[in-house]
Biopython code that builds the backbone (N, CA, C, O; Angstrom):
import numpy as np
from Bio.PDB.StructureBuilder import StructureBuilder

atoms = [
    (1, "MET", "N", (50.396, 30.788, -35.634)),
    (1, "MET", "CA", (49.590, 30.825, -34.262)),
    (1, "MET", "C", (48.159, 31.573, -34.000)),
    (1, "MET", "O", (47.651, 31.553, -32.879)),
    (2, "ALA", "N", (47.646, 32.123, -34.920)),
    (2, "ALA", "CA", (46.302, 32.829, -34.866)),
    (2, "ALA", "C", (45.537, 31.403, -34.667)),
    (2, "ALA", "O", (44.654, 31.133, -33.852)),
    (3, "ASP", "N", (46.408, 30.197, -36.096)),
    (3, "ASP", "CA", (45.038, 29.285, -36.260)),
    (3, "ASP", "C", (45.053, 29.038, -35.212)),
    (3, "ASP", "O", (44.000, 29.536, -34.812)),
    (4, "LEU", "N", (45.464, 28.644, -34.493)),
    (4, "LEU", "CA", (45.773, 27.495, -33.226)),
    (4, "LEU", "C", (45.558, 28.283, -32.022)),
    (4, "LEU", "O", (45.613, 27.584, -31.011)),
    (5, "GLU", "N", (45.307, 29.638, -31.788)),
    (5, "GLU", "CA", (43.948, 30.644, -30.478)),
    (5, "GLU", "C", (43.012, 30.388, -31.011)),
    (5, "GLU", "O", (41.965, 30.159, -30.406)),
    (6, "THR", "N", (43.133, 30.351, -32.407)),
    (6, "THR", "CA", (41.118, 30.378, -33.095)),
    (6, "THR", "C", (40.629, 28.909, -32.842)),
    (6, "THR", "O", (39.504, 28.926, -32.344)),
    (7, "ARG", "N", (41.271, 27.258, -33.086)),
    (7, "ARG", "CA", (40.552, 26.707, -32.259)),
    (7, "ARG", "C", (40.780, 26.354, -31.147)),
    (7, "ARG", "O", (40.361, 25.277, -30.722)),
    (8, "VAL", "N", (41.665, 27.380, -30.261)),
    (8, "VAL", "CA", (41.097, 26.344, -28.764)),
    (8, "VAL", "C", (40.496, 27.908, -28.480)),
    (8, "VAL", "O", (40.712, 28.372, -27.361)),
    (9, "ASP", "N", (39.977, 28.478, -29.162)),
    (9, "ASP", "CA", (39.469, 29.327, -28.690)),
    (9, "ASP", "C", (37.633, 28.224, -28.826)),
    (9, "ASP", "O", (36.876, 27.872, -27.922)),
    (10, "LYS", "N", (37.562, 28.050, -30.058)),
    (10, "LYS", "CA", (36.299, 26.847, -30.109)),
    (10, "LYS", "C", (36.138, 25.441, -29.254)),
    (10, "LYS", "O", (35.085, 24.934, -28.867)),
    (11, "LEU", "N", (37.428, 24.977, -29.079)),
    (11, "LEU", "CA", (37.566, 24.405, -28.248)),
    (11, "LEU", "C", (36.715, 24.677, -26.646)),
    (11, "LEU", "O", (35.861, 23.879, -26.261)),
    (12, "GLU", "N", (37.034, 25.678, -25.986)),
    (12, "GLU", "CA", (36.920, 26.352, -24.936)),
    (12, "GLU", "C", (36.252, 26.195, -24.456)),
    (12, "GLU", "O", (36.197, 25.893, -23.263)),
    (13, "GLY", "N", (34.978, 26.426, -25.657)),
    (13, "GLY", "CA", (33.472, 26.820, -26.381)),
    (13, "GLY", "C", (33.035, 25.835, -26.128)),
    (13, "GLY", "O", (32.413, 25.794, -25.066)),
    (14, "ARG", "N", (33.117, 24.732, -26.841)),
    (14, "ARG", "CA", (32.525, 23.784, -27.086)),
    (14, "ARG", "C", (32.117, 23.122, -25.569)),
    (14, "ARG", "O", (31.036, 22.841, -25.050)),
    (15, "VAL", "N", (33.839, 22.996, -25.030)),
    (15, "VAL", "CA", (33.918, 22.217, -23.643)),
    (15, "VAL", "C", (33.111, 22.790, -22.598)),
    (15, "VAL", "O", (32.501, 22.089, -21.790)),
    (16, "SER", "N", (33.090, 24.400, -22.595)),
    (16, "SER", "CA", (31.552, 25.561, -21.827)),
    (16, "SER", "C", (30.602, 24.912, -22.342)),
    (16, "SER", "O", (29.828, 24.028, -21.977)),
    (17, "SER", "N", (30.727, 25.296, -22.936)),
    (17, "SER", "CA", (29.264, 24.392, -23.323)),
    (17, "SER", "C", (28.383, 22.467, -22.952)),
    (17, "SER", "O", (27.377, 21.866, -22.575)),
    (18, "ILE", "N", (29.668, 22.368, -23.408)),
    (18, "ILE", "CA", (29.732, 20.649, -22.990)),
    (18, "ILE", "C", (29.026, 21.131, -21.447)),
    (18, "ILE", "O", (27.870, 21.285, -21.054)),
    (19, "GLU", "N", (30.015, 21.233, -20.999)),
    (19, "GLU", "CA", (29.926, 21.754, -18.874)),
    (19, "GLU", "C", (28.268, 21.976, -18.403)),
    (19, "GLU", "O", (27.576, 21.635, -17.443)),
    (20, "ILE", "N", (28.040, 22.877, -19.866)),
    (20, "ILE", "CA", (26.416, 23.548, -19.167)),
    (20, "ILE", "C", (25.729, 22.600, -19.696)),
    (20, "ILE", "O", (24.738, 22.586, -18.967)),
    (21, "THR", "N", (25.558, 21.678, -20.581)),
    (21, "THR", "CA", (25.065, 20.581, -20.923)),
    (21, "THR", "C", (24.728, 19.264, -19.430)),
    (21, "THR", "O", (23.744, 18.735, -18.913)),
    (22, "VAL", "N", (26.315, 19.241, -19.250)),
    (22, "VAL", "CA", (26.380, 18.526, -17.873)),
    (22, "VAL", "C", (25.823, 18.681, -17.001)),
    (22, "VAL", "O", (25.305, 17.736, -16.406)),
    (23, "GLU", "N", (25.680, 20.398, -16.449)),
    (23, "GLU", "CA", (24.768, 20.218, -15.768)),
    (23, "GLU", "C", (23.801, 20.725, -15.517)),
    (23, "GLU", "O", (23.216, 20.757, -14.435)),
    (24, "LYS", "N", (23.543, 21.150, -16.429)),
    (24, "LYS", "CA", (21.871, 20.777, -17.055)),
    (24, "LYS", "C", (21.467, 18.835, -16.450)),
    (24, "LYS", "O", (20.386, 18.270, -16.617)),
    (25, "LEU", "N", (21.682, 18.731, -16.333)),
    (25, "LEU", "CA", (21.572, 16.952, -17.178)),
    (25, "LEU", "C", (21.569, 16.336, -15.465)),
    (25, "LEU", "O", (20.759, 15.720, -14.772)),
    (26, "SER", "N", (22.717, 16.797, -15.304)),
    (26, "SER", "CA", (22.467, 16.806, -13.553)),
    (26, "SER", "C", (21.589, 16.837, -12.446)),
    (26, "SER", "O", (21.024, 16.174, -11.576)),
    (27, "GLN", "N", (21.809, 18.193, -13.040)),
    (27, "GLN", "CA", (20.266, 18.962, -11.634)),
    (27, "GLN", "C", (19.048, 18.167, -12.602)),
    (27, "GLN", "O", (18.300, 18.248, -11.628)),
    (28, "LYS", "N", (18.503, 17.729, -13.259)),
    (28, "LYS", "CA", (17.263, 16.387, -14.050)),
    (28, "LYS", "C", (17.097, 15.662, -13.475)),
    (28, "LYS", "O", (16.023, 15.388, -12.939)),
    (29, "VAL", "N", (18.616, 14.814, -13.342)),
    (29, "VAL", "CA", (19.121, 13.647, -12.566)),
    (29, "VAL", "C", (18.878, 14.167, -11.159)),
    (29, "VAL", "O", (17.712, 13.946, -10.833)),
    (30, "ASP", "N", (19.523, 14.734, -10.289)),
    (30, "ASP", "CA", (18.670, 14.996, -8.918)),
    (30, "ASP", "C", (17.428, 14.873, -8.966)),
    (30, "ASP", "O", (16.755, 13.874, -8.714)),
    (31, "ASP", "N", (17.025, 16.128, -9.368)),
    (31, "ASP", "CA", (15.361, 16.294, -9.351)),
    (31, "ASP", "C", (14.940, 14.601, -9.428)),
    (31, "ASP", "O", (14.783, 13.925, -8.411)),
    (32, "PHE", "N", (14.839, 14.236, -10.379)),
    (32, "PHE", "CA", (14.691, 12.267, -10.669)),
    (32, "PHE", "C", (14.246, 11.676, -9.091)),
    (32, "PHE", "O", (13.303, 11.316, -8.387)),
    (33, "ILE", "N", (15.400, 11.841, -9.139)),
    (33, "ILE", "CA", (15.862, 11.349, -7.240)),
    (33, "ILE", "C", (14.935, 11.770, -6.614)),
    (33, "ILE", "O", (14.129, 10.878, -6.349)),
    (34, "ALA", "N", (14.682, 12.696, -6.263)),
    (34, "ALA", "CA", (13.906, 13.752, -4.594)),
    (34, "ALA", "C", (12.709, 13.305, -5.488)),
    (34, "ALA", "O", (11.875, 12.579, -4.946)),
    (35, "GLU", "N", (12.545, 13.616, -6.653)),
    (35, "GLU", "CA", (10.674, 12.979, -6.367)),
    (35, "GLU", "C", (10.144, 11.726, -6.530)),
    (35, "GLU", "O", (9.039, 11.263, -6.247)),
    (36, "SER", "N", (11.793, 10.940, -7.377)),
    (36, "SER", "CA", (11.617, 9.370, -6.757)),
    (36, "SER", "C", (11.087, 8.639, -5.565)),
    (36, "SER", "O", (10.271, 7.718, -5.520)),
    (37, "ARG", "N", (12.286, 9.780, -3.790)),
    (37, "ARG", "CA", (12.147, 9.184, -3.343)),
    (37, "ARG", "C", (10.637, 9.369, -2.516)),
    (37, "ARG", "O", (9.917, 8.612, -1.865)),
    (38, "ALA", "N", (10.578, 11.021, -2.984)),
    (38, "ALA", "CA", (9.027, 11.439, -2.668)),
    (38, "ALA", "C", (8.036, 10.898, -2.978)),
    (38, "ALA", "O", (7.161, 10.869, -2.112)),
    (39, "ALA", "N", (7.749, 10.262, -4.280)),
    (39, "ALA", "CA", (6.500, 9.316, -4.484)),
    (39, "ALA", "C", (6.283, 7.896, -3.298)),
    (39, "ALA", "O", (5.319, 7.392, -2.722)),
    (40, "ARG", "N", (7.899, 7.617, -3.356)),
    (40, "ARG", "CA", (8.789, 5.943, -2.542)),
    (40, "ARG", "C", (7.577, 6.264, -1.462)),
    (40, "ARG", "O", (6.472, 5.757, -1.272)),
    (41, "ALA", "N", (8.422, 7.512, -0.752)),
    (41, "ALA", "CA", (7.563, 7.566, 0.427)),
    (41, "ALA", "C", (5.793, 8.200, 1.164)),
    (41, "ALA", "O", (5.122, 8.327, 2.188)),
    (42, "GLU", "N", (5.833, 8.400, -0.247)),
    (42, "GLU", "CA", (3.964, 8.515, 0.053)),
    (42, "GLU", "C", (2.640, 6.968, 0.006)),
    (42, "GLU", "O", (1.501, 6.630, 0.326)),
    (43, "THR", "N", (4.364, 6.357, -0.885)),
    (43, "THR", "CA", (3.475, 5.062, -1.595)),
    (43, "THR", "C", (3.309, 3.919, -0.220)),
    (43, "THR", "O", (2.440, 3.057, -0.092)),
    (44, "LYS", "N", (4.874, 4.369, 1.075)),
    (44, "LYS", "CA", (4.870, 3.826, 1.782)),
    (44, "LYS", "C", (3.988, 4.145, 2.542)),
    (44, "LYS", "O", (3.493, 3.203, 3.161)),
    (45, "GLU", "N", (3.281, 5.890, 2.896)),
    (45, "GLU", "CA", (2.225, 5.982, 3.905)),
    (45, "GLU", "C", (0.988, 5.399, 3.070)),
    (45, "GLU", "O", (0.100, 4.693, 3.548)),
    (46, "GLU", "N", (1.053, 5.677, 2.192)),
    (46, "GLU", "CA", (-0.662, 4.679, 1.891)),
    (46, "GLU", "C", (-0.429, 2.957, 2.048)),
    (46, "GLU", "O", (-1.287, 2.091, 2.218)),
    (47, "LEU", "N", (0.640, 2.858, 1.958)),
    (47, "LEU", "CA", (0.582, 1.204, 2.057)),
    (47, "LEU", "C", (0.507, 1.027, 3.599)),
    (47, "LEU", "O", (0.064, -0.047, 4.004)),
    (48, "LYS", "N", (0.856, 1.877, 4.417)),
    (48, "LYS", "CA", (0.982, 1.492, 5.911)),
    (48, "LYS", "C", (-1.172, 1.678, 7.197)),
    (48, "LYS", "O", (-1.695, 1.364, 8.266)),
    (49, "GLU", "N", (-1.525, 2.670, 5.379)),
    (49, "GLU", "CA", (-2.810, 3.346, 6.024)),
    (49, "GLU", "C", (-3.365, 1.976, 5.575)),
    (49, "GLU", "O", (-3.947, 1.265, 6.394)),
    (50, "MET", "N", (-3.152, 1.487, 3.947)),
    (50, "MET", "CA", (-4.015, 0.723, 3.477)),
    (50, "MET", "C", (-4.185, -1.661, 4.790)),
    (50, "MET", "O", (-4.990, -2.547, 5.077)),
    (51, "ARG", "N", (-2.642, -1.228, 4.962)),
    (51, "ARG", "CA", (-2.881, -2.507, 6.163)),
    (51, "ARG", "C", (-3.610, -2.275, 7.218)),
    (51, "ARG", "O", (-4.410, -3.143, 7.568)),
    (52, "ALA", "N", (-3.449, -0.567, 8.247)),
    (52, "ALA", "CA", (-4.322, -0.909, 9.155)),
    (52, "ALA", "C", (-5.946, -0.613, 8.815)),
    (52, "ALA", "O", (-6.722, -0.472, 9.761)),
    (53, "ASP", "N", (-6.502, -0.513, 7.214)),
    (53, "ASP", "CA", (-7.394, -0.424, 6.679)),
    (53, "ASP", "C", (-8.285, -1.538, 7.279)),
    (53, "ASP", "O", (-9.425, -1.671, 7.723)),
    (54, "MET", "N", (-6.854, -2.473, 6.999)),
    (54, "MET", "CA", (-6.916, -4.677, 6.810)),
    (54, "MET", "C", (-7.465, -4.940, 7.893)),
    (54, "MET", "O", (-8.630, -5.201, 8.191)),
    (55, "LYS", "N", (-6.284, -4.830, 8.619)),
    (55, "LYS", "CA", (-6.642, -4.853, 10.070)),
    (55, "LYS", "C", (-8.019, -4.599, 10.115)),
    (55, "LYS", "O", (-8.805, -5.517, 9.879)),
    (56, "ILE", "N", (-8.620, -2.870, 10.534)),
    (56, "ILE", "CA", (-9.534, -3.295, 10.887)),
    (56, "ILE", "C", (-10.914, -4.143, 10.894)),
    (56, "ILE", "O", (-11.597, -4.585, 11.818)),
    (57, "LEU", "N", (-11.062, -4.194, 9.276)),
    (57, "LEU", "CA", (-11.616, -4.842, 8.279)),
    (57, "LEU", "C", (-11.643, -6.805, 8.449)),
    (57, "LEU", "O", (-12.278, -7.782, 8.052)),
    (58, "ASN", "N", (-10.584, -6.467, 9.238)),
    (58, "ASN", "CA", (-10.531, -8.314, 9.437)),
    (58, "ASN", "C", (-10.727, -8.089, 10.862)),
    (58, "ASN", "O", (-11.620, -8.819, 11.292)),
    (59, "GLN", "N", (-10.198, -7.321, 11.761)),
    (59, "GLN", "CA", (-11.037, -7.561, 13.040)),
    (59, "GLN", "C", (-12.845, -7.577, 13.065)),
    (59, "GLN", "O", (-13.327, -8.570, 13.611)),
    (60, "ARG", "N", (-13.352, -7.046, 12.780)),
    (60, "ARG", "CA", (-14.954, -6.575, 11.941)),
    (60, "ARG", "C", (-15.057, -7.844, 11.589)),
    (60, "ARG", "O", (-16.118, -8.373, 11.923)),
    (61, "MET", "N", (-14.429, -8.386, 11.122)),
    (61, "MET", "CA", (-15.099, -10.192, 10.245)),
    (61, "MET", "C", (-14.612, -11.143, 11.054)),
    (61, "MET", "O", (-14.934, -12.329, 10.974)),
    (62, "ASP", "N", (-13.767, -10.643, 11.918)),
    (62, "ASP", "CA", (-13.384, -11.619, 12.593)),
    (62, "ASP", "C", (-14.832, -11.588, 13.934)),
    (62, "ASP", "O", (-15.214, -12.727, 14.201)),
    (63, "ASP", "N", (-15.445, -10.652, 14.573)),
    (63, "ASP", "CA", (-16.269, -10.086, 15.397)),
    (63, "ASP", "C", (-17.789, -10.633, 14.919)),
    (63, "ASP", "O", (-18.815, -10.836, 15.568)),
    (64, "SER", "N", (-17.420, -10.805, 13.270)),
    (64, "SER", "CA", (-18.824, -11.565, 12.737)),
    (64, "SER", "C", (-19.181, -12.529, 12.404)),
    (64, "SER", "O", (-20.257, -12.670, 11.823)),
    (65, "ILE", "N", (-18.455, -13.385, 12.649)),
    (65, "ILE", "CA", (-18.228, -14.246, 12.387)),
    (65, "ILE", "C", (-18.683, -14.901, 13.452)),
    (65, "ILE", "O", (-19.784, -15.448, 13.377)),
    (66, "ALA", "N", (-17.495, -15.002, 15.292)),
    (66, "ALA", "CA", (-17.593, -14.943, 16.171)),
    (66, "ALA", "C", (-19.361, -14.844, 16.509)),
    (66, "ALA", "O", (-19.850, -15.890, 16.936)),
    (67, "SER", "N", (-20.258, -13.711, 16.344)),
    (67, "SER", "CA", (-21.376, -13.204, 16.609)),
    (67, "SER", "C", (-22.252, -14.428, 16.035)),
    (67, "SER", "O", (-23.044, -15.032, 16.759)),
    (68, "PHE", "N", (-22.000, -14.828, 14.340)),
    (68, "PHE", "CA", (-22.369, -16.030, 14.215)),
    (68, "PHE", "C", (-22.598, -17.076, 14.786)),
    (68, "PHE", "O", (-23.704, -17.600, 14.923)),
    (69, "ARG", "N", (-21.504, -17.491, 15.190)),
    (69, "ARG", "CA", (-21.313, -18.552, 15.416)),
    (69, "ARG", "C", (-22.270, -18.928, 16.902)),
    (69, "ARG", "O", (-23.048, -19.840, 17.181)),
    (70, "THR", "N", (-21.753, -17.716, 17.651)),
    (70, "THR", "CA", (-22.803, -17.528, 18.956)),
    (70, "THR", "C", (-24.456, -18.168, 18.588)),
    (70, "THR", "O", (-25.069, -19.187, 18.905)),
    (71, "LEU", "N", (-24.763, -16.919, 17.725)),
    (71, "LEU", "CA", (-25.903, -16.971, 17.042)),
    (71, "LEU", "C", (-26.692, -18.839, 17.201)),
    (71, "LEU", "O", (-27.558, -19.420, 17.855)),
    (72, "THR", "N", (-25.816, -19.089, 16.268)),
    (72, "THR", "CA", (-26.248, -20.299, 15.759)),
    (72, "THR", "C", (-26.161, -21.273, 16.546)),
    (72, "THR", "O", (-27.033, -22.132, 16.411)),
    (73, "LEU", "N", (-25.591, -21.389, 17.130)),
    (73, "LEU", "CA", (-25.219, -22.723, 19.001)),
    (73, "LEU", "C", (-26.578, -22.159, 19.716)),
    (73, "LEU", "O", (-27.311, -22.980, 20.267)),
    (74, "ALA", "N", (-26.918, -20.812, 19.720)),
    (74, "ALA", "CA", (-28.012, -20.339, 20.164)),
    (74, "ALA", "C", (-28.945, -21.537, 19.464)),
    (74, "ALA", "O", (-28.814, -22.713, 19.804)),
    (75, "ALA", "N", (-29.991, -21.063, 18.353)),
    (75, "ALA", "CA", (-30.307, -21.566, 17.441)),
    (75, "ALA", "C", (-30.265, -23.104, 17.874)),
    (75, "ALA", "O", (-31.272, -23.642, 18.335)),
    (76, "LEU", "N", (-29.149, -23.736, 17.719)),
    (76, "LEU", "CA", (-28.828, -25.427, 17.691)),
    (76, "LEU", "C", (-29.394, -25.560, 18.925)),
    (76, "LEU", "O", (-30.470, -26.155, 18.871)),
    (77, "PHE", "N", (-29.008, -25.169, 20.185)),
    (77, "PHE", "CA", (-29.650, -25.818, 21.467)),
    (77, "PHE", "C", (-30.834, -25.115, 21.873)),
    (77, "PHE", "O", (-31.089, -25.303, 23.062)),
    (78, "GLY", "N", (-31.712, -24.299, 21.215)),
    (78, "GLY", "CA", (-32.868, -24.098, 21.062)),
    (78, "GLY", "C", (-34.097, -25.176, 20.433)),
    (78, "GLY", "O", (-35.126, -25.724, 20.828)),
    (79, "ILE", "N", (-33.197, -25.079, 19.099)),
    (79, "ILE", "CA", (-34.174, -26.580, 18.414)),
    (79, "ILE", "C", (-34.223, -27.823, 19.049)),
    (79, "ILE", "O", (-35.172, -28.607, 19.020)),
    (80, "GLY", "N", (-32.368, -28.070, 20.050)),
    (80, "GLY", "CA", (-32.482, -29.566, 19.879)),
    (80, "GLY", "C", (-33.321, -28.953, 21.749)),
    (80, "GLY", "O", (-32.905, -30.111, 21.730)),
    (81, "GLY", "N", (-33.782, -28.571, 22.728)),
    (81, "GLY", "CA", (-34.223, -28.159, 23.440)),
    (81, "GLY", "C", (-36.245, -28.691, 23.402)),
    (81, "GLY", "O", (-37.066, -29.401, 23.982)),
    (82, "MET", "N", (-36.088, -27.632, 22.178)),
    (82, "MET", "CA", (-37.515, -28.680, 21.617)),
    (82, "MET", "C", (-37.780, -29.502, 21.700)),
    (82, "MET", "O", (-38.684, -29.944, 22.410)),
    (83, "SER", "N", (-36.818, -30.240, 20.726)),
    (83, "SER", "CA", (-37.087, -31.422, 20.196)),
    (83, "SER", "C", (-37.340, -32.472, 21.073)),
    (83, "SER", "O", (-37.918, -33.542, 20.883)),
    (84, "ILE", "N", (-36.490, -31.701, 22.683)),
    (84, "ILE", "CA", (-36.500, -33.290, 23.790)),
    (84, "ILE", "C", (-37.586, -32.514, 24.578)),
    (84, "ILE", "O", (-38.074, -33.006, 25.596)),
    (85, "ALA", "N", (-37.956, -31.331, 24.120)),
    (85, "ALA", "CA", (-39.327, -31.177, 24.960)),
    (85, "ALA", "C", (-40.672, -32.039, 24.257)),
    (85, "ALA", "O", (-41.484, -32.350, 25.129)),
    (86, "VAL", "N", (-41.036, -32.449, 22.973)),
    (86, "VAL", "CA", (-42.053, -32.471, 21.866)),
    (86, "VAL", "C", (-41.733, -33.681, 22.627)),
    (86, "VAL", "O", (-42.709, -34.179, 23.187)),
    (87, "ILE", "N", (-39.675, -34.783, 22.927)),
    (87, "ILE", "CA", (-40.217, -36.006, 22.922)),
    (87, "ILE", "C", (-40.966, -36.550, 24.248)),
    (87, "ILE", "O", (-41.667, -37.546, 24.423)),
    (88, "VAL", "N", (-40.470, -35.318, 25.280)),
    (88, "VAL", "CA", (-41.116, -35.803, 26.674)),
    (88, "VAL", "C", (-42.425, -35.757, 26.547)),
    (88, "VAL", "O", (-43.206, -36.388, 27.258)),
    (89, "ALA", "N", (-42.803, -34.836, 25.425)),
    (89, "ALA", "CA", (-44.705, -35.052, 25.966)),
    (89, "ALA", "C", (-45.169, -35.606, 25.153)),
    (89, "ALA", "O", (-46.329, -35.226, 24.988)),
    (90, "VAL", "N", (-44.879, -36.360, 24.498)),
    (90, "VAL", "CA", (-45.266, -37.457, 23.992)),
    (90, "VAL", "C", (-45.088, -38.391, 24.629)),
    (90, "VAL", "O", (-46.089, -38.894, 25.139)),
    (91, "ALA", "N", (-43.786, -39.011, 24.872)),
    (91, "ALA", "CA", (-43.142, -39.943, 25.835)),
    (91, "ALA", "C", (-44.232, -40.414, 27.184)),
    (91, "ALA", "O", (-44.510, -41.583, 27.452)),
    (92, "LEU", "N", (-44.772, -39.140, 27.961)),
    (92, "LEU", "CA", (-45.428, -38.609, 28.602)),
    (92, "LEU", "C", (-47.204, -38.988, 28.283)),
    (92, "LEU", "O", (-48.158, -38.492, 28.882)),
    (93, "LYS", "N", (-47.218, -39.282, 27.960)),
    (93, "LYS", "CA", (-49.315, -38.923, 27.114)),
    (93, "LYS", "C", (-49.271, -40.468, 26.971)),
    (93, "LYS", "O", (-50.235, -41.073, 26.502)),
]
sb = StructureBuilder()
sb.init_structure("model")
sb.init_model(0)
sb.init_chain("A")
sb.init_seg("    ")
for serial, (resi, resn, name, xyz) in enumerate(atoms, 1):
    if name == "N":
        sb.init_residue(resn, " ", resi, " ")
    sb.init_atom(name, np.array(xyz, "f"), 0.0, 1.0, " ", f" {name:<3s}", serial, name[0])
structure = sb.get_structure()
C-alpha cells in the first residue's frame, strides 16, 4: 500500500508541475495575443496616416497639374496672338 501511495504522490507532483507549466504557457499565449492586437492596431493607425498623407499629396499633384495646364494654355494663346499679329502686320505692309 505504501508503494501505491508513493506512486500517487509522485503522479500528483507531476500533475501539479504540468498544471504550472500549462498555466505559464497559457499566460505567454495571452501576452502574445495582446501584443499582436496592439501591433495590429498600431499598424492600422499608421496606414490611416499614410492614406491621409497620400490624399494630400494627390491633391497637391492635381493642383500642380491644373496650374501647369493653365500656364500652358496661356502660353499657347500668347504665341497664337503674336503669330496673328505678325501675320496681320506682314499682310498690311
